[in-house]
C-alpha positions as CSV (number, residue, x, y, z in Angstrom):
1,M,85.9,86.0,247.3
2,T,86.7,85.5,251.0
3,E,89.2,88.2,252.3
4,A,92.5,86.8,253.5
5,V,93.0,87.3,257.3
6,R,95.6,86.2,259.8
7,L,95.3,82.6,260.9
8,A,95.3,83.6,264.5
9,K,92.3,85.9,263.9
10,R,90.4,83.1,262.0
11,L,91.1,80.6,264.7
12,A,90.0,83.0,267.5
13,E,86.7,83.6,265.7
14,M,86.2,79.8,265.2
15,L,86.9,79.0,268.9
16,A,85.5,82.1,270.5
17,C,88.8,82.5,272.3
18,S,91.3,85.3,272.7
19,R,93.8,86.1,269.9
20,R,96.7,85.2,272.3
21,E,95.1,81.8,273.0
22,A,94.8,81.2,269.2
23,E,98.5,82.1,268.8
24,Q,99.4,79.6,271.4
25,Y,97.5,76.8,269.7
26,I,99.2,77.7,266.4
27,E,102.7,78.0,267.8
28,G,102.2,74.7,269.6
29,G,101.7,72.9,266.3
30,F,98.0,72.1,266.9
31,V,96.5,73.9,263.9
32,T,96.3,72.7,260.3
33,V,95.4,74.6,257.1
34,D,94.0,72.2,254.5
35,G,95.6,69.3,256.4
36,T,99.1,70.9,256.8
37,V,100.4,72.0,260.1
38,V,101.0,75.8,260.2
39,E,102.9,77.3,263.1
40,E,102.9,81.0,262.1
41,P,100.0,83.0,263.6
42,Q,100.5,85.6,260.9
43,F,99.9,83.1,258.1
44,R,97.1,84.4,255.8
45,V,94.1,82.3,255.1
46,A,91.0,82.9,253.0
47,G,88.8,80.0,252.1
48,Q,91.1,77.2,253.3
49,Q,90.0,74.6,255.8
50,V,91.3,75.5,259.3
51,A,91.2,72.7,262.0
52,L,92.4,72.4,265.6
53,S,93.9,69.1,266.7
54,P,91.9,67.1,269.3
55,Q,95.1,67.0,271.4
56,A,95.4,70.8,271.5
57,S,96.3,72.2,274.9
58,L,96.9,75.7,276.2
59,L,99.2,74.4,279.0
60,A,102.6,76.0,278.8
61,Q,104.9,74.2,276.4
62,T,107.8,72.4,277.9
63,S,111.2,74.2,277.5
64,V,113.6,72.2,275.4
65,T,117.4,71.8,275.2
66,M,119.2,70.6,272.1
67,L,122.6,69.0,271.9
68,L,124.5,69.5,268.6
69,H,127.7,67.9,267.4
70,K,129.3,71.0,265.8
71,P,131.7,70.3,262.9
72,A,135.0,72.1,262.8
73,G,134.9,75.3,260.8
74,C,131.4,76.2,262.0
75,E,130.9,79.4,264.0
76,S,129.4,79.0,267.5
77,R,129.9,82.2,269.4
78,A,126.9,83.9,271.0
79,A,127.4,87.1,269.0
80,A,127.5,85.2,265.7
81,Q,124.6,82.9,266.4
82,A,122.2,84.4,263.8
83,S,124.6,84.8,260.9
84,G,128.1,83.8,260.0
85,D,131.1,86.1,259.8
86,A,132.2,86.6,256.2
87,G,130.1,83.7,255.1
88,I,131.2,81.2,257.8
89,P,128.3,78.9,258.6
90,T,126.9,78.9,262.1
91,A,126.0,76.1,264.5
92,A,122.5,77.6,264.8
93,Q,122.0,77.0,261.1
94,L,122.4,73.3,261.7
95,L,119.3,73.1,263.9
96,T,116.9,71.9,261.3
97,L,114.5,69.0,261.1
98,A,116.7,67.4,258.4
99,N,119.7,67.3,260.9
100,R,117.8,65.8,263.8
101,S,119.5,62.5,264.8
102,P,117.5,59.4,263.9
103,A,118.6,58.0,267.2
104,D,116.8,60.8,269.2
105,R,114.8,59.0,271.9
106,S,113.2,62.0,273.5
107,G,109.8,61.7,271.9
108,I,109.6,65.5,271.6
109,R,107.6,66.8,268.7
110,P,109.9,69.5,267.0
111,L,108.4,72.9,266.7
112,K,109.7,75.9,264.8
113,K,109.7,77.9,268.0
114,H,112.2,75.5,269.5
115,F,114.7,76.6,266.9
116,A,113.8,80.3,266.9
117,A,113.9,80.7,270.7
118,A,117.0,78.5,271.5
119,E,120.1,80.4,272.8
120,L,123.6,79.2,272.4
121,A,124.7,78.2,276.0
122,T,128.2,76.8,275.4
123,P,130.3,78.6,272.8
124,L,133.1,76.7,271.1
125,A,136.0,77.9,269.0
126,T,135.3,77.9,265.2
127,A,138.2,75.5,264.5
128,A,137.0,73.0,267.2
129,S,134.3,70.4,266.9
130,G,132.1,68.6,269.4
131,L,129.3,69.2,271.8
132,V,127.5,72.6,271.9
133,V,124.2,73.2,273.7
134,F,121.2,75.3,272.6
135,T,118.3,75.9,275.0
136,D,115.2,78.0,275.7
137,D,115.1,76.8,279.3
138,W,116.2,79.6,281.7
139,R,117.2,77.0,284.3
140,V,119.7,75.4,281.9
141,L,121.0,78.7,280.7
142,R,121.7,79.8,284.3
143,K,123.4,76.5,285.0
144,L,125.7,76.7,281.9
145,R,126.4,80.4,282.1
146,E,126.3,81.6,285.7
147,D,127.8,78.3,287.0
148,A,130.2,77.9,284.1
149,R,133.3,78.0,286.3
150,L,131.9,75.1,288.3
151,L,131.0,72.9,285.3
152,E,133.7,70.6,283.9
153,H,134.2,70.2,280.1
154,E,136.1,67.3,278.6
155,V,138.1,68.1,275.5
156,V,140.6,66.0,273.4
157,V,143.2,68.0,271.6
158,E,145.5,66.9,268.7
159,V,148.8,68.8,269.0
160,S,152.1,69.2,267.3
161,G,155.5,70.4,268.5
162,A,157.7,69.4,271.5
163,I,156.3,70.3,274.9
164,L,158.6,72.4,277.1
165,P,160.3,70.7,280.1
166,G,157.7,70.6,282.9
167,G,155.0,71.6,280.4
168,L,152.5,68.9,281.5
169,E,152.9,69.8,285.1
170,R,152.5,73.5,284.2
171,L,149.2,72.7,282.3
172,N,148.0,71.0,285.4
173,R,149.0,74.1,287.4
174,I,151.1,72.4,290.0
175,D,153.5,75.3,290.2
176,H,151.9,78.0,288.2
177,G,148.6,79.6,287.5
178,F,147.3,80.7,284.1
179,T,145.3,83.8,283.1
180,Y,143.3,84.1,279.9
181,N,141.7,87.4,278.8
182,G,142.7,88.8,282.2
183,V,140.9,86.0,284.1
184,L,142.7,83.6,286.5
185,L,141.8,80.2,285.3
186,P,140.8,77.4,287.7
187,P,143.0,74.2,287.9
188,A,142.7,71.7,285.0
189,K,143.4,68.0,284.7
190,V,145.6,67.4,281.6
191,S,147.0,64.0,280.5
192,W,148.5,62.4,277.4
193,Q,146.2,60.1,275.5
194,S,148.8,59.3,272.9
195,E,152.0,60.9,271.5
196,A,150.0,63.7,269.8
197,R,146.8,63.8,271.8
198,L,146.0,65.5,275.1
199,R,142.9,65.2,277.2
200,F,141.8,68.3,279.1
201,A,139.2,68.3,281.9
202,L,138.7,71.9,282.8
203,K,136.0,74.1,284.3
204,G,134.7,77.3,282.7
205,E,136.2,76.6,279.3
206,M,136.3,79.6,277.0
207,P,136.8,79.7,273.2
208,G,140.5,80.0,272.5
209,Q,141.6,79.1,276.1
210,I,143.0,75.6,275.3
211,A,145.0,76.9,272.3
212,H,146.4,79.6,274.5
213,L,147.4,77.0,277.2
214,C,149.0,74.7,274.6
215,D,150.9,77.6,273.0
216,S,152.3,78.6,276.4
217,V,154.1,75.2,276.7
218,G,155.4,74.9,273.1
219,L,152.5,73.0,271.6
220,T,150.3,73.9,268.6
221,V,146.7,72.8,268.4
222,Q,145.9,70.9,265.2
223,A,142.4,69.8,266.1
224,M,140.1,69.9,269.1
225,K,136.9,68.1,270.1
226,R,134.6,68.7,273.1
227,L,133.4,65.3,274.4
228,R,131.4,66.3,277.4
229,V,129.7,69.3,279.2
230,G,129.2,68.5,282.9
231,R,127.6,65.0,283.1
232,V,126.2,65.1,279.5
233,P,128.5,63.4,276.9
234,L,128.6,63.8,273.1
235,S,128.4,60.0,272.9
236,Q,127.7,58.7,269.4
237,L,125.9,61.8,268.1
238,P,127.2,62.2,264.4
239,S,128.8,65.4,263.3
240,G,126.3,68.0,262.1
241,Q,123.4,66.3,263.8
242,W,121.5,67.2,267.0
243,R,119.1,65.7,269.5
244,Y,116.9,66.8,272.4
245,L,118.2,66.5,275.9
246,L,116.4,63.6,277.6
247,P,114.3,64.3,280.7
248,G,116.7,62.3,283.0
249,E,119.9,64.0,281.7
250,R,121.5,66.7,283.9
251,F,124.5,68.9,283.3
């Protein structure tokens, strides 16, 4: 009986290449075991048929960014990315093949490492819904994190209660500044979309910030949805589904 060995070891022997090169082929989705793609270098094989795709390449895999329509009630804080608090589902758990939008036009072949390596770049309050971004691209991470105070987010908010006199002007910071968690907030653009709906366009949005602003002028947030991050909109992406960022899209 053939002794079971790691797939990376078997492939390295087959190709007379280094173990690291074999791992890159496997993680790139170029290796099959008995006709099935296997992306785990540690997968154990014995007598199975191992094959390398003719399209296999050792060129560095392109970094990817994924746009997710997070449902309300789903956790999306960086600290809670891997597992929910007290059983609350996380946004990261929605990044599966089954939840990829059928309308995704990127042409990118999904790999398990895309989901494993992606970091949450745009946290959103648990009670809120809308666009959140996951990426393994350091350039996108830097843009969304380090330049966050320069990047505008568009959010629609359903509210209840009666706004205080001058409340809308205060939200637009004509006469007053706001602080949140000890940070002076940059100006925002706030307008009524209907009798119970406000539109916020603000930079450097932080989870809980909009609820804090509304509460300060006598309003209570009932629902919240992020429609846009920078120049990238949520558009028609269904709730709970995700897609890859297209090559021509820029935040």
